[in-house]
FIFIPA-785274 format. One line per 8 residues: number of its first residue (from 1); for each residue y, x, z of C-alpha. Coordinates in nm, 2 decimals, decimal comma. Example, Ala and Ser with C-alpha at 12.3 -4.5 7.8 and 13.67 -1.06 7.14 Angstrom:
<recs>
1) -0,45:1,23:0,78 ~ -0,11:1,37:0,71;
</recs>
This chain:
<recs>
1) 10,26:11,50:13,51 ~ 10,18:11,27:13,23 ~ 10,23:11,46:12,86 ~ 10,45:11,34:12,64 ~ 10,34:11,30:12,24 ~ 10,57:11,35:11,95 ~ 10,38:11,06:11,77 ~ 10,09:10,84:11,98;
9) 9,90:10,66:11,66 ~ 9,74:10,27:11,76 ~ 9,45:10,25:11,54 ~ 9,18:10,50:11,37 ~ 9,09:10,38:11,06 ~ 9,21:10,55:10,79 ~ 9,61:10,48:10,80 ~ 9,61:10,59:11,11;
17) 9,39:10,91:11,06 ~ 9,55:11,02:10,78 ~ 9,87:11,01:10,98 ~ 9,77:11,19:11,27 ~ 9,63:11,44:11,02 ~ 9,96:11,50:10,87 ~ 10,16:11,47:11,12 ~ 9,92:11,74:11,29;
25) 10,00:12,01:10,93 ~ 10,37:11,98:11,05 ~ 10,32:12,12:11,41 ~ 10,41:11,74:11,56 ~ 10,18:11,69:11,87 ~ 10,00:11,37:11,81 ~ 9,70:11,17:12,00 ~ 9,55:10,95:11,83;
33) 9,37:10,64:11,98 ~ 9,13:10,41:11,88 ~ 8,93:10,13:12,02 ~ 8,64:10,16:11,88 ~ 8,36:10,48:11,94 ~ 8,33:10,69:11,63 ~ 8,20:10,53:11,30 ~ 8,24:10,20:11,43;
41) 8,21:9,94:11,15 ~ 8,44:9,67:11,32 ~ 8,73:9,76:11,06 ~ 8,81:9,82:10,78 ~ 8,71:10,17:10,69 ~ 8,38:10,23:10,72 ~ 8,07:10,25:10,48 ~ 7,94:10,45:10,21;
49) 8,16:10,41:9,94 ~ 8,51:10,32:9,83 ~ 8,64:10,25:9,48 ~ 8,85:10,48:9,35 ~ 9,10:10,42:9,03 ~ 9,43:10,37:8,87 ~ 9,41:10,04:8,72 ~ 9,79:9,90:8,83;
57) 10,07:9,78:8,60 ~ 10,33:9,85:8,91 ~ 10,46:10,18:8,88 ~ 10,50:10,19:9,30 ~ 10,12:10,19:9,27 ~ 10,11:10,48:8,96 ~ 10,31:10,67:9,16 ~ 10,12:10,68:9,51;
65) 9,82:10,78:9,27 ~ 9,96:11,03:9,10 ~ 10,06:11,19:9,48 ~ 9,71:11,10:9,60 ~ 9,45:11,26:9,35 ~ 9,57:11,62:9,43 ~ 9,61:11,55:9,82 ~ 9,23:11,42:9,75;
73) 9,16:11,79:9,64 ~ 9,35:11,94:9,95 ~ 9,17:11,75:10,18 ~ 8,82:11,81:10,04 ~ 8,93:12,19:10,06 ~ 9,08:12,19:10,42 ~ 8,71:11,99:10,56 ~ 8,45:12,12:10,31;
81) 8,33:11,80:10,24 ~ 8,25:11,63:9,94 ~ 8,50:11,31:9,97 ~ 8,55:11,20:9,61 ~ 8,31:11,13:9,34 ~ 8,44:11,09:9,00 ~ 8,22:10,93:8,79 ~ 8,51:10,70:8,62;
89) 8,55:10,34:8,62 ~ 8,54:10,11:8,38 ~ 8,78:9,80:8,40 ~ 8,72:9,48:8,11 ~ 8,78:9,14:8,11 ~ 9,10:8,93:8,07 ~ 9,37:9,04:8,33 ~ 9,70:8,89:8,36;
97) 9,90:9,22:8,32 ~ 9,81:9,52:8,09 ~ 9,70:9,81:8,22 ~ 9,68:10,02:7,95 ~ 10,07:10,12:7,87 ~ 10,15:10,19:8,22 ~ 9,85:10,40:8,31 ~ 9,89:10,65:7,96;
105) 10,26:10,64:8,08 ~ 10,17:10,76:8,43 ~ 9,97:11,05:8,26 ~ 9,62:10,87:8,33 ~ 9,31:10,96:8,06 ~ 9,17:10,64:7,92 ~ 8,93:10,54:7,64 ~ 8,99:10,20:7,52;
113) 8,60:10,04:7,40 ~ 8,48:9,75:7,28 ~ 8,24:9,52:7,45 ~ 8,02:9,61:7,21 ~ 8,08:10,00:7,27 ~ 8,04:9,97:7,62 ~ 7,77:9,80:7,65 ~ 7,55:10,10:7,47;
121) 7,73:10,36:7,65 ~ 7,63:10,16:7,97 ~ 7,33:9,94:7,91 ~ 7,27:9,79:8,28 ~ 7,59:9,63:8,20 ~ 7,72:9,37:8,05 ~ 8,13:9,36:7,91 ~ 8,37:9,15:7,81;
129) 8,77:9,14:7,62 ~ 8,86:9,50:7,60 ~ 8,74:9,78:7,80 ~ 8,96:10,07:7,98 ~ 8,76:10,35:8,08 ~ 8,91:10,58:8,28 ~ 8,70:10,87:8,29 ~ 8,81:11,18:8,48;
137) 9,05:11,01:8,73 ~ 8,82:10,75:8,90 ~ 8,52:10,69:9,08 ~ 8,43:10,62:9,46 ~ 8,52:10,78:9,78 ~ 8,28:10,83:10,09 ~ 8,49:10,60:10,40 ~ 8,25:10,74:10,65;
145) 8,34:11,10:10,61 ~ 8,68:11,06:10,49 ~ 8,77:10,91:10,88 ~ 8,52:11,23:10,99 ~ 8,70:11,46:10,81 ~ 9,04:11,34:10,91 ~ 8,99:11,32:11,26 ~ 8,80:11,66:11,23;
153) 9,11:11,84:11,09 ~ 9,37:11,71:11,33 ~ 9,17:11,78:11,63 ~ 9,12:12,17:11,49 ~ 9,52:12,18:11,45 ~ 9,59:12,07:11,84 ~ 9,58:11,71:11,74 ~ 9,39:11,46:12,05;
161) 9,15:11,22:11,96 ~ 9,08:10,95:12,21 ~ 8,79:10,67:12,09 ~ 8,73:10,39:12,32 ~ 9,04:10,37:12,42 ~ 9,23:10,06:12,33 ~ 9,56:9,95:12,39 ~ 9,69:9,68:12,66;
169) 10,06:9,70:12,64 ~ 10,29:9,92:12,51 ~ 10,66:9,91:12,64 ~ 10,98:10,04:12,48 ~ 11,22:10,27:12,76 ~ 11,49:10,47:12,72 ~ 11,42:10,79:12,56 ~ 11,07:10,69:12,42;
177) 10,72:10,50:12,45 ~ 10,50:10,39:12,72 ~ 10,16:10,34:12,63 ~ 9,91:10,18:12,87 ~ 9,53:10,20:12,77 ~ 9,19:10,13:12,93 ~ 9,18:10,51:12,95 ~ 9,52:10,55:13,09;
185) 9,90:10,53:13,00 ~ 10,05:10,75:12,72 ~ 10,40:10,90:12,63 ~ 10,54:10,94:12,35 ~ 10,85:10,95:12,13 ~ 10,71:10,73:11,87 ~ 10,45:10,48:11,79 ~ 10,26:10,43:11,46;
193) 10,11:10,13:11,47 ~ 9,80:10,13:11,21 ~ 9,58:9,87:11,35 ~ 9,46:9,68:11,07 ~ 9,37:9,35:11,14 ~ 9,48:9,39:11,53 ~ 9,79:9,46:11,38 ~ 9,92:9,15:11,56;
201) 9,81:9,19:11,88 ~ 10,08:9,43:11,91 ~ 10,33:9,36:11,63 ~ 10,57:9,10:11,77 ~ 10,68:9,26:12,09 ~ 10,69:9,59:11,90 ~ 10,91:9,51:11,65 ~ 11,14:9,24:11,83;
209) 10,98:8,97:11,59 ~ 11,04:8,57:11,71 ~ 10,66:8,51:11,57 ~ 10,39:8,69:11,42 ~ 10,34:8,90:11,08 ~ 10,23:8,68:10,80 ~ 9,90:8,90:10,78 ~ 9,54:8,72:10,71;
217) 9,26:8,86:10,81 ~ 8,96:8,80:10,57 ~ 8,60:8,88:10,65 ~ 8,42:8,98:10,33 ~ 8,09:9,04:10,26 ~ 7,98:9,23:9,93 ~ 7,59:9,33:9,85 ~ 7,43:9,61:9,72;
225) 7,13:9,58:9,48 ~ 6,86:9,80:9,38 ~ 6,88:9,93:8,99 ~ 6,55:9,84:8,80 ~ 6,32:10,04:8,79 ~ 6,31:10,09:8,38 ~ 6,71:10,18:8,44 ~ 6,69:10,39:8,76;
233) 6,38:10,59:8,68 ~ 6,62:10,90:8,55 ~ 6,36:11,21:8,63 ~ 6,10:11,05:8,49 ~ 5,84:11,30:8,34 ~ 5,67:11,14:7,99 ~ 5,40:11,24:8,07 ~ 5,35:11,02:8,31;
241) 5,53:10,70:8,18 ~ 5,36:10,67:7,85 ~ 5,55:10,47:7,60 ~ 5,45:10,32:7,25 ~ 5,59:10,55:7,06 ~ 5,55:10,94:7,01 ~ 5,70:11,23:7,11 ~ 5,88:11,39:7,40;
249) 6,10:11,21:7,62 ~ 5,97:10,88:7,44 ~ 5,86:10,74:7,76 ~ 6,26:10,77:7,95 ~ 6,51:10,44:7,85 ~ 6,81:10,59:7,65 ~ 7,11:10,63:7,87 ~ 6,93:10,56:8,20;
257) 7,19:10,46:8,49 ~ 7,14:10,58:8,81 ~ 7,33:10,53:9,14 ~ 7,48:10,85:9,06 ~ 7,58:10,78:8,71 ~ 7,70:10,45:8,77 ~ 8,02:10,34:8,68 ~ 8,29:10,23:8,92;
265) 8,39:9,89:8,78 ~ 8,63:9,61:8,81 ~ 8,55:9,24:8,59 ~ 8,90:9,04:8,60 ~ 8,75:8,78:8,44 ~ 9,02:8,47:8,32 ~ 9,03:8,14:8,52 ~ 8,91:7,97:8,20;
273) 8,69:8,15:7,95 ~ 8,89:8,21:7,66 ~ 8,62:8,16:7,42 ~ 8,48:7,82:7,54 ~ 8,73:7,68:7,77 ~ 8,55:7,59:8,09 ~ 8,66:7,74:8,42 ~ 8,50:8,06:8,53;
281) 8,22:8,02:8,80 ~ 8,37:8,36:8,98 ~ 8,62:8,36:9,27 ~ 8,83:8,67:9,23 ~ 8,82:8,97:9,08 ~ 8,42:9,16:9,03 ~ 8,43:9,52:9,15 ~ 8,13:9,71:9,19;
289) 7,99:10,08:9,28 ~ 7,74:10,31:9,37 ~ 7,67:10,39:9,71 ~ 7,42:10,68:9,78 ~ 7,08:10,55:9,97 ~ 7,22:10,20:9,96 ~ 7,24:10,08:9,58 ~ 7,51:9,95:9,34;
297) 7,79:9,74:9,58 ~ 7,91:9,40:9,41 ~ 8,21:9,18:9,55 ~ 8,44:8,94:9,50 ~ 8,81:9,04:9,58 ~ 8,91:8,91:9,91 ~ 8,63:8,64:9,87 ~ 8,55:8,53:10,20;
305) 8,65:8,37:10,50 ~ 8,97:8,40:10,74 ~ 8,90:8,51:11,08 ~ 8,97:8,68:11,39 ~ 8,86:9,01:11,38 ~ 8,72:9,02:11,72 ~ 8,51:8,71:11,66 ~ 8,36:8,79:11,33;
313) 8,02:8,65:11,24 ~ 7,91:8,94:11,07 ~ 7,70:8,68:10,81 ~ 7,81:8,61:10,45 ~ 7,91:8,26:10,38 ~ 7,68:7,98:10,27 ~ 7,62:8,03:9,88 ~ 7,67:8,40:9,89;
321) 7,32:8,49:9,77 ~ 7,36:8,30:9,51 ~ 7,71:8,36:9,39 ~ 7,65:8,74:9,37 ~ 7,23:8,73:9,23 ~ 7,39:8,45:8,91 ~ 7,67:8,69:8,86 ~ 7,46:9,00:8,85;
329) 7,17:8,82:8,64 ~ 7,40:8,73:8,40 ~ 7,66:9,06:8,38 ~ 7,46:9,34:8,55 ~ 7,14:9,33:8,36 ~ 7,02:9,67:8,50 ~ 7,02:9,57:8,88 ~ 6,73:9,32:9,05;
337) 6,92:9,01:9,10 ~ 6,71:8,93:9,39 ~ 6,76:9,26:9,57 ~ 7,09:9,17:9,75 ~ 7,13:9,33:10,09 ~ 7,47:9,21:10,25 ~ 7,76:9,42:10,44 ~ 8,06:9,27:10,65;
345) 8,44:9,40:10,56 ~ 8,75:9,26:10,64 ~ 9,05:9,28:10,44 ~ 9,44:9,28:10,65 ~ 9,61:9,09:10,37 ~ 9,98:9,02:10,32 ~ 10,07:8,72:10,10 ~ 10,15:8,93:9,79;
353) 9,86:9,16:9,85 ~ 10,14:9,46:9,85 ~ 10,14:9,69:10,10 ~ 10,35:9,68:10,42 ~ 10,52:10,06:10,54 ~ 10,82:10,09:10,77 ~ 11,00:10,21:11,06 ~ 11,21:10,03:11,30;
361) 11,36:10,23:11,54 ~ 11,10:10,40:11,73 ~ 10,80:10,22:11,56 ~ 10,61:10,26:11,23 ~ 10,39:9,96:11,12 ~ 10,18:10,02:10,84 ~ 9,94:9,84:10,70 ~ 9,91:9,96:10,38;
369) 9,57:9,74:10,29 ~ 9,50:9,44:10,16 ~ 9,18:9,53:10,04 ~ 9,28:9,77:9,81 ~ 9,48:10,04:9,97 ~ 9,17:10,32:10,10 ~ 9,18:10,51:9,79 ~ 9,56:10,61:9,86;
377) 9,50:10,70:10,25 ~ 9,61:11,09:10,21 ~ 9,94:10,99:10,07 ~ 9,97:10,70:10,25 ~ 9,89:10,89:10,61 ~ 10,16:11,14:10,43 ~ 10,46:10,86:10,38 ~ 10,34:10,71:10,72;
385) 10,45:11,08:10,90 ~ 10,77:11,08:10,73 ~ 10,86:10,75:10,89 ~ 10,77:10,90:11,19 ~ 10,97:11,22:11,17 ~ 11,31:11,05:11,04 ~ 11,60:10,97:11,29 ~ 11,53:10,68:11,46;
393) 11,88:10,56:11,40 ~ 11,89:10,71:11,03 ~ 11,83:10,42:10,69 ~ 11,45:10,41:10,63 ~ 11,39:10,60:10,34 ~ 11,02:10,72:10,32 ~ 10,85:10,44:10,17 ~ 10,96:10,24:9,84;
401) 11,17:9,92:9,92 ~ 10,80:9,68:9,78 ~ 10,67:9,81:10,12 ~ 10,93:9,70:10,33 ~ 10,91:9,50:10,65 ~ 11,22:9,26:10,49 ~ 10,98:9,24:10,17 ~ 10,72:9,08:10,37;
409) 10,95:8,84:10,59 ~ 11,10:8,73:10,27;
</recs>
């Protein structure tokens, strides 16, 4: 006789794994189905670093950030893994919205610096416009360790993790759902669809839609760069690194920057240079952060090619090497422009870049990403679990209206 689960979660990325963790914490029987093996790199939740920041002007996201931080602490305590490294974040440039006032209103501690002050503090970087320094609540998250921690905790609490289990079909039946997979049939009272770039493979049928959801899958290719030796040698011995000066420590660069202490950053340049009026050279907001063992990641937000997740190129676009190297040469003098090592990742985007998180009867659809969702992982897992625990005939309450399906469909 087949086991019927309270909830079957389709998709073992960040959101699906966090939902399974939260459901298992509540004592619900849950099965997490992932089409690929453990620690795969086919989706959006792999790698050693994701940016952690609260540079938002919308209250919905700032409210979530306030909830997320203590939940990251809880997950670290539960798992015993170091997931969030608070190296701080500097944001600069000319964003279309002012972040300072709404961030302060939500209790996020900030310093405001001039470009000159920031460059003195971080000599491996150049800045423009107003510089916001989120010093104690920002940094980077290890994505690989986060997924491992979430799935390990889920299993410890009785949840089932099924890798290499591709969902072939899902059917509504009178008292639940039947999920057909490459590893057999699962029965469930509720289904969470958190399949990232594969969401539209199942969403129209599950949600009763005539066509696909307006989601686009973008293949992006950020690159890691190495820190120049004069900035990176934080353990230099003055006796073996002589300089023209005299005295202890003269052979070490002041304010040295390493992968360990390089702040996460965003550079929100204007479409045209406010000083010269010339069009900007950079496509989209630039972001960066350190990755242990790999260097400093530098990328252009949502800059890439529309793709099918099963037909990715796994390669940067033509001209990406020159584009990234030119940016590093101009704005990140502490990095070696010629040292780029590209990686491939996907964004699953809504037209507004807001999250999709909603429930239709027994089905919860979760695409709360658009390239900026990972930092919210624990609290979004809680929201997905809240939706999965609602009465199927009751009005949906467990998400902001901004994330509703009707907001996406117009």
